[in-house]
C-alpha positions in Angstrom: -13.9 2.6 -7.7 -11.7 0.2 -5.8 -8.2 -1.0 -6.8 -6.5 -3.7 -4.9 -2.7 -4.3 -5.4 -0.7 -7.2 -4.0 3.0 -8.0 -3.5 5.0 -10.7 -1.7 7.7 -9.6 0.8 9.7 -12.2 2.7 7.2 -14.9 1.7 4.3 -12.8 3.1 1.6 -11.5 0.8 0.7 -7.8 1.4 -2.1 -5.9 -0.1 -2.8 -2.2 -0.7 -6.4 -1.1 -1.4 -7.3 2.3 -2.9 -11.0 3.4 -2.9 -12.5 6.5 -4.5 -15.8 7.3 -2.9 -18.2 10.3 -2.8 -19.3 11.6 0.6 -22.5 13.3 1.8 -21.2 16.8 1.2 -20.3 16.4 -2.4 -16.6 15.9 -1.8 -14.6 12.9 -3.0 -12.7 10.7 -0.5 -9.6 8.6 -1.3 -9.3 5.8 1.2 -6.1 3.8 1.4 -6.0 0.5 3.3 -3.0 -1.8 3.7 -1.9 -4.9 5.5 -1.2 -8.6 5.3 -3.5 -10.9 3.3 -3.6 -13.3 6.3 -5.2 -10.7 8.7 -8.9 -9.9 8.7 -8.4 -6.3 9.6 -6.3 -3.7 7.8 -3.0 -2.8 9.4 -3.5 0.8 8.5 -6.0 3.2 6.8 -5.5 6.7 5.4 -8.5 8.8 4.4 -8.1 12.0 2.4 -11.0 14.4 1.3 -10.8 16.3 -2.0 -13.3 19.0 -3.0 -12.4 18.5 -6.7 -13.1 15.0 -8.2 -10.3 15.5 -10.8 -7.7 16.0 -7.9 -8.9 12.8 -6.3 -8.5 10.9 -9.6 -5.1 12.4 -10.0 -4.1 11.3 -6.5 -5.3 7.7 -7.2 -3.3 7.6 -10.4 -0.2 8.8 -8.6 -0.7 6.2 -5.8 -1.1 3.3 -8.2 2.0 4.3 -10.1 4.1 4.6 -7.0 2.9 1.3 -5.7 3.7 -0.4 -9.0 7.2 0.9 -8.7 7.5 -0.8 -5.3 6.5 -4.1 -6.8 2.7 -4.2 -6.3 0.6 -5.9 -9.0 -3.1 -6.4 -9.6 -3.5 -10.1 -8.9 -2.5 -12.1 -5.9 0.3 -14.7 -6.3 -0.9 -18.3 -6.8 0.9 -20.9 -4.8 1.3 -24.6 -5.9 -1.1 -26.0 -8.4 -3.9 -23.6 -7.7 -5.7 -22.2 -10.7 -8.5 -19.7 -11.4 
């Protein structure tokens, strides 16, 4: 499961990606990546390992809720006359 959130700060678009992945030992990893939409590489990455999948899902829900409070949303901002 991957969730990507966006927000615009000082006319710069930022992203925050949250991934929920299983690893080889039966644990669940929560990987958070963040940075500017203009850069190819992420500015930062945080990896956390959970033995219980329910805990990992709870952590993802808390992260998404906290990022939404900071102004992140699910779709990037469209500029000018661009359309989907």
